[in-house]
Backbone bond lengths (Angstrom), bond angles and torsions (degrees), N, CA, C in turn:
res aa  C-N    CA-C-N  psi(-1)  N-CA   C-N-CA  omega(-1)  CA-C   N-CA-C  phi
1 M - - - 1.383 - - 1.581 108.08 -
2 D 1.385 109.80 133.76 1.493 115.62 171.52 1.573 111.89 64.84
3 V 1.250 120.49 18.84 1.487 115.61 177.27 1.378 112.49 -84.26
4 Q 1.365 116.31 69.20 1.405 133.12 -169.40 1.579 112.26 -109.83
5 E 1.256 118.71 152.25 1.454 128.37 -177.83 1.478 105.64 -54.96
6 G 1.374 121.28 -48.80 1.463 122.71 -173.08 1.598 112.13 -79.69
7 V 1.313 115.59 -6.28 1.543 117.61 -175.75 1.496 110.39 -106.81
8 V 1.311 117.46 -36.05 1.633 119.20 -176.22 1.438 112.12 -112.01
9 G 1.373 120.22 17.12 1.385 118.78 179.03 1.420 117.52 -58.23
10 S 1.311 122.16 -36.89 1.451 125.79 179.10 1.531 113.35 -122.42
11 A 1.365 115.12 25.90 1.362 121.04 -175.22 1.593 117.76 -74.29
12 W 1.250 117.50 154.52 1.459 122.72 -175.87 1.524 108.11 -64.61
13 R 1.360 113.62 128.00 1.492 119.99 177.74 1.538 113.09 50.83
14 R 1.332 112.85 38.96 1.518 121.13 -173.90 1.459 109.88 -52.04
15 D 1.381 121.99 -52.71 1.433 123.95 -171.53 1.568 113.97 -67.19
16 E 1.241 111.72 -36.76 1.611 121.67 176.38 1.544 104.30 -62.62
17 V 1.317 118.54 -52.06 1.406 125.18 -170.70 1.591 105.89 -64.87
18 V 1.235 115.64 -51.85 1.461 118.65 -177.10 1.551 111.53 -60.48
19 G 1.296 114.47 -39.45 1.545 118.58 171.38 1.525 115.97 -57.39
20 R 1.513 113.36 -43.99 1.446 113.27 174.31 1.523 114.90 -65.81
21 I 1.342 118.31 -32.17 1.398 123.25 177.47 1.488 109.92 -63.47
22 S 1.363 113.96 -44.93 1.467 119.36 177.09 1.479 115.59 -55.29
23 G 1.383 112.29 -42.54 1.537 120.24 177.36 1.438 106.94 -64.07
24 L 1.344 122.93 -43.27 1.485 124.28 -175.67 1.524 107.00 -64.90
25 V 1.345 117.48 -40.96 1.478 118.76 -179.72 1.471 111.83 -61.49
26 D 1.375 112.62 -48.16 1.517 118.96 -177.48 1.610 107.91 -60.78
27 S 1.390 117.64 -42.40 1.445 119.89 -178.94 1.524 113.42 -64.85
28 A 1.350 118.25 -38.70 1.458 123.23 178.78 1.413 107.14 -66.25
29 R 1.285 123.64 -46.54 1.421 125.07 179.00 1.568 113.48 -59.20
30 A 1.294 111.20 -49.11 1.491 113.99 174.88 1.561 114.70 -59.41
31 A 1.258 115.89 -29.16 1.507 119.99 177.95 1.558 109.70 -84.68
32 G 1.283 117.12 -6.37 1.587 114.33 -175.28 1.401 114.41 78.93
33 V 1.361 117.45 20.86 1.408 123.54 175.73 1.510 114.40 -90.05
34 P 1.316 119.76 129.57 1.428 112.36 -179.83 1.470 119.93 -72.15
35 V 1.335 115.80 144.41 1.488 125.30 -178.67 1.476 109.45 -104.21
36 V 1.275 119.91 126.11 1.503 127.35 178.71 1.522 108.24 -115.87
37 W 1.197 120.90 126.02 1.536 130.32 -177.54 1.573 105.81 -99.97
38 V 1.327 116.54 123.23 1.409 118.53 176.59 1.555 106.78 -114.42
39 Q 1.344 118.92 130.64 1.495 119.56 -172.59 1.608 104.47 -131.18
40 H 1.299 111.97 127.02 1.434 116.13 174.91 1.621 109.61 -72.67
41 E 1.258 109.53 150.17 1.539 119.89 178.88 1.429 107.47 -140.99
42 D 1.388 119.43 134.41 1.420 125.49 172.90 1.517 108.68 -160.58
43 E 1.201 120.42 -171.34 1.574 128.51 179.99 1.469 104.90 -58.65
44 E 1.303 123.03 -39.14 1.468 122.47 -172.37 1.431 110.86 -86.78
45 M 1.393 120.86 -16.72 1.420 124.33 -176.54 1.561 104.42 -140.74
46 P 1.448 114.55 69.12 1.529 119.13 173.91 1.443 115.98 -65.53
47 V 1.297 117.29 147.74 1.475 123.25 -177.12 1.512 109.14 -55.20
48 G 1.314 118.26 132.73 1.363 124.14 -179.86 1.536 118.23 87.09
49 S 1.439 115.79 -6.45 1.435 119.35 170.12 1.513 115.15 -79.74
50 A 1.445 107.77 163.58 1.548 114.51 -176.86 1.518 106.98 -59.91
51 E 1.306 124.93 -34.93 1.400 127.24 -176.95 1.595 107.51 -65.80
52 W 1.344 114.66 -42.51 1.435 119.95 -173.37 1.530 115.47 -68.73
53 A 1.368 113.69 -22.60 1.558 122.18 -169.60 1.653 103.57 -66.27
54 I 1.210 108.52 145.33 1.594 121.24 171.10 1.439 103.17 -67.85
55 V 1.321 121.39 140.53 1.421 129.64 -179.49 1.466 112.45 -56.53
56 G 1.361 117.91 138.31 1.420 126.68 -174.85 1.485 115.52 -46.03
57 A 1.372 120.14 -33.55 1.458 121.58 179.97 1.398 121.41 -70.24
58 L 1.466 111.29 -10.40 1.511 122.44 178.62 1.341 108.82 -117.42
59 E 1.431 119.22 137.23 1.448 121.36 -178.07 1.577 108.50 -137.42
60 P 1.426 119.22 106.93 1.364 119.10 170.09 1.548 113.74 -59.48
61 T 1.357 113.21 137.87 1.490 116.22 175.95 1.504 109.82 -96.56
62 E 1.347 107.88 166.64 1.454 115.44 -176.89 1.558 109.05 -62.04
63 G 1.349 116.20 139.12 1.422 123.93 -174.23 1.489 118.10 83.03
64 E 1.290 116.61 -5.79 1.552 122.91 174.03 1.577 101.60 -78.71
65 E 1.355 112.64 131.73 1.459 118.82 179.65 1.547 108.65 -73.73
66 R 1.351 112.63 148.80 1.534 119.19 175.85 1.600 98.86 -132.27
67 V 1.387 109.04 137.61 1.418 122.33 -178.64 1.533 106.97 -123.34
68 G 1.295 115.62 125.48 1.526 118.62 172.47 1.494 111.00 -88.99
69 K 1.323 118.52 147.00 1.501 122.13 -178.13 1.540 109.02 -140.52
70 R 1.305 117.68 152.89 1.346 126.40 173.97 1.493 116.83 -119.19
71 Y 1.323 116.18 -7.65 1.433 122.34 -178.88 1.523 111.18 -126.91
72 G 1.284 114.34 164.81 1.487 118.75 -178.44 1.430 116.21 -54.01
73 D 1.424 114.65 -48.37 1.500 123.46 179.49 1.552 104.65 -75.68
74 S 1.326 115.42 121.71 1.463 118.11 -177.39 1.456 115.25 -74.76
75 F 1.380 115.05 -0.31 1.512 118.17 178.29 1.475 106.54 -96.74
76 A 1.341 122.93 -23.73 1.355 130.97 -173.21 1.617 111.77 -60.84
77 D 1.326 122.82 101.34 1.425 127.04 174.82 1.523 107.39 65.08
78 T 1.295 115.30 40.09 1.558 114.44 175.58 1.510 102.58 -131.54
79 R 1.334 114.33 -176.95 1.529 120.73 176.09 1.588 106.71 -101.91
80 L 1.308 126.34 14.12 1.331 127.74 -178.38 1.521 110.94 -52.63
81 G 1.341 116.11 -47.07 1.495 118.06 -177.36 1.576 109.44 -64.37
82 E 1.302 115.88 -40.62 1.508 115.03 174.32 1.476 112.84 -61.15
83 V 1.297 116.04 -47.03 1.512 116.51 179.96 1.508 112.14 -54.53
84 L 1.362 117.90 -56.47 1.265 121.83 -176.99 1.657 112.89 -61.17
85 G 1.322 116.23 -36.91 1.509 119.70 172.23 1.535 112.14 -59.92
86 G 1.343 111.65 -44.24 1.489 116.10 176.51 1.501 116.83 -58.67
87 L 1.337 111.41 -32.18 1.540 120.86 -177.51 1.503 106.96 -85.22
88 G 1.450 120.95 -7.89 1.424 118.93 -177.11 1.407 111.02 74.75
89 V 1.344 128.22 28.33 1.447 133.57 -176.80 1.519 104.55 -88.87
90 D 1.445 113.65 136.26 1.403 124.38 164.06 1.452 117.02 -122.83
91 R 1.334 113.79 -7.76 1.429 127.28 179.93 1.441 112.70 -137.50
92 F 1.301 125.89 137.50 1.438 128.27 177.57 1.609 114.38 -133.51
93 V 1.254 116.05 145.52 1.387 123.35 176.35 1.638 108.19 -92.00
94 L 1.275 117.07 122.21 1.453 120.06 -178.86 1.513 117.94 -102.63
95 C 1.333 119.15 128.40 1.422 119.40 -178.09 1.639 104.78 -153.27
96 G 1.234 117.72 156.74 1.496 122.61 177.39 1.498 115.13 134.98
97 A 1.407 110.78 -130.58 1.572 110.28 -169.86 1.607 97.77 -152.61
98 Q 1.149 115.83 169.81 1.429 140.81 -38.26 1.451 112.52 -69.77
99 T 1.443 116.20 121.47 1.419 119.41 -174.17 1.534 112.25 -51.25
100 D 1.311 123.41 -48.20 1.310 128.63 -170.07 1.486 116.45 -73.96
101 V 1.250 116.77 -17.76 1.522 122.70 -177.33 1.546 111.66 -119.19
102 C 1.401 119.19 -75.96 1.425 126.72 -172.59 1.579 109.68 -70.20
103 I 1.280 115.63 -48.37 1.544 114.96 -178.16 1.477 111.40 -67.64
104 T 1.291 119.73 -37.96 1.533 119.32 177.00 1.494 108.10 -69.15
105 S 1.276 121.33 -49.58 1.501 119.78 179.98 1.389 114.40 -56.57
106 T 1.280 120.50 -40.38 1.567 125.67 -174.76 1.566 102.12 -73.34
107 M 1.174 120.05 -43.88 1.489 121.42 -175.01 1.555 107.37 -54.30
108 Y 1.375 110.97 -61.72 1.510 117.70 176.61 1.525 111.08 -54.79
109 G 1.366 113.73 -46.61 1.481 113.14 -176.90 1.553 116.92 -59.88
110 G 1.328 107.61 -36.41 1.532 113.29 177.14 1.566 112.76 -71.02
111 L 1.297 116.09 -37.37 1.540 119.24 177.94 1.553 107.38 -63.44
112 H 1.306 116.95 -46.23 1.429 123.16 -173.91 1.552 110.67 -71.57
113 R 1.244 119.43 -16.70 1.444 127.36 179.26 1.576 108.77 -96.46
114 G 1.362 120.64 -4.51 1.378 120.55 171.06 1.558 111.70 110.70
115 Y 1.229 118.52 -2.72 1.491 120.56 -179.48 1.531 112.77 -83.92
116 D 1.326 116.42 147.76 1.470 123.42 163.18 1.579 104.85 -75.69
117 V 1.301 115.48 151.62 1.512 119.29 -176.70 1.465 103.93 -136.44
118 T 1.427 119.07 131.48 1.356 125.16 166.92 1.589 104.06 -113.30
119 L 1.245 116.34 121.67 1.442 118.84 176.87 1.620 105.36 -94.95
120 A 1.375 118.02 123.73 1.355 125.59 174.68 1.601 103.75 -81.37
121 E 1.389 108.11 98.70 1.408 119.52 -163.62 1.606 112.27 -64.24
122 D 1.334 114.17 -23.39 1.497 113.12 178.35 1.528 108.79 -113.43
123 A 1.228 120.94 26.13 1.506 122.08 -175.21 1.485 104.13 -131.20
124 H 1.439 123.75 38.81 1.352 124.50 167.17 1.534 108.78 -144.09
125 T 1.262 118.44 155.52 1.478 120.65 -175.76 1.460 107.78 -150.84
126 T 1.414 111.58 172.65 1.438 121.24 178.06 1.513 106.06 -158.04
127 E 1.294 119.42 -165.07 1.445 125.50 177.54 1.526 108.26 -122.24
128 D 1.306 112.05 155.89 1.449 119.76 171.50 1.524 112.60 -57.68
129 T 1.319 119.85 130.98 1.426 124.23 -169.46 1.507 112.79 -126.82
130 R 1.280 116.05 149.31 1.472 119.16 173.57 1.565 107.51 -119.52
131 F 1.260 118.17 126.99 1.425 122.10 -170.43 1.490 105.56 -157.70
132 G 1.398 108.73 131.04 1.547 118.15 174.26 1.515 107.43 62.06
133 G 1.347 122.22 32.80 1.395 126.38 177.26 1.525 111.72 75.18
134 A 1.314 121.79 10.80 1.466 128.47 179.99 1.474 111.63 -109.16
135 E 1.334 121.53 140.55 1.345 122.72 165.19 1.466 114.58 -78.82
136 L 1.251 130.84 123.07 1.417 125.24 -179.85 1.620 110.51 -116.82
137 P 1.259 117.74 95.96 1.527 117.06 -177.50 1.460 111.84 -63.29
138 A 1.308 115.05 146.11 1.536 120.02 -177.54 1.454 106.01 -60.86
139 E 1.227 131.65 -37.29 1.419 132.74 179.59 1.557 110.15 -55.65
140 L 1.356 114.14 -46.25 1.459 119.48 179.08 1.599 110.29 -67.96
141 L 1.272 118.06 -41.00 1.467 121.88 178.26 1.624 111.55 -60.38
142 V 1.364 112.53 -42.97 1.436 119.06 177.88 1.507 109.39 -64.82
143 A 1.294 120.28 -49.31 1.479 124.77 177.29 1.436 112.53 -55.34
144 H 1.377 118.80 -41.31 1.483 121.48 -179.01 1.490 109.45 -59.40
145 L 1.393 118.65 -49.93 1.350 115.82 -173.35 1.607 112.84 -70.55
146 V 1.323 113.73 -32.72 1.496 116.32 176.08 1.523 111.08 -64.78
147 R 1.352 115.50 -32.51 1.483 118.00 172.36 1.539 111.15 -67.46
148 A 1.245 118.02 -42.70 1.384 118.98 177.76 1.495 119.22 -60.33
149 A 1.458 113.36 -40.11 1.394 120.22 177.70 1.504 111.54 -75.81
150 T 1.301 122.47 -21.82 1.387 126.82 175.67 1.508 114.21 -76.05
151 F 1.306 116.18 -41.73 1.396 120.64 -175.73 1.533 118.84 -103.27
152 G 1.380 111.33 -12.83 1.347 115.35 -177.11 1.674 116.06 -77.07
153 S 1.228 113.39 155.70 1.568 118.22 -177.13 1.465 109.91 -145.95
154 L 1.281 116.55 150.72 1.384 126.76 171.49 1.473 108.73 -140.13
155 P 1.328 124.15 147.94 1.489 125.70 -176.84 1.570 105.20 -67.32
156 G 1.293 115.10 131.20 1.404 122.27 174.87 1.568 117.78 76.94
157 R 1.204 117.02 4.06 1.472 126.11 -174.00 1.500 111.53 -115.55
158 R 1.261 121.78 139.23 1.458 130.94 171.44 1.453 104.89 -100.45
159 W 1.385 112.03 119.26 1.437 117.47 -174.80 1.522 108.75 -141.11
160 E 1.231 115.85 119.44 1.531 120.91 -165.14 1.494 113.00 -147.73
161 S 1.311 113.30 162.29 1.486 122.88 172.66 1.401 112.94 -132.49
162 V 1.335 117.75 119.17 1.446 121.60 -179.21 1.504 112.41 -136.45
163 P 1.351 118.53 154.60 1.432 120.28 179.06 1.617 109.18 -59.12
164 A 1.266 117.23 147.54 1.456 119.51 175.61 1.521 112.65 -50.54
165 A 1.246 120.56 -42.46 1.451 128.80 -179.57 1.528 110.90 -59.44
166 Q 1.375 118.41 -24.60 1.465 119.53 -177.29 1.480 114.38 -108.46
167 V 1.348 115.54 9.55 1.486 117.98 176.72 1.512 112.14 -60.44
168 S 1.294 120.17 131.47 1.441 128.95 -179.36 1.576 105.02 -104.80
169 W 1.322 113.66 131.40 1.430 121.60 179.41 1.518 112.19 -94.14
170 S 1.309 120.26 5.48 1.404 127.04 -177.80 1.559 112.68 -99.86
């Protein structure tokens, strides 16, 4: 999700994270698991612009779904639910950017819409942030979400955080 030039340009451990995402995509494709690309779009990142483009190290293939979004939660006012339903998906693996906004919102949005969610704990990133007078380092924001996905639970939902190399497609 949102692994776009205008989103991850100065993200924490950008190249490492993009490399892990590339490995996840390759692994999913090899296992016959559908890959869905989610791209943020707004006035600062209009569709078709250089900022909107998926980073060069990742390349969607023909037939892989792309979903545009305007909000943090990738399900909000998009066709993501329809796409996943059409693919028969009841669980998804989440990776990409921005950890503290879009990844968090989509993780919880998916859980509350009935999906099981696996967070690829080392395949999401964000930037250092200043909010409410506090410095919030990207590393802390990433660790916070990994902790939530590791220890969180909801009735009837499978919710986990695992390293990208340990993601199971079954």
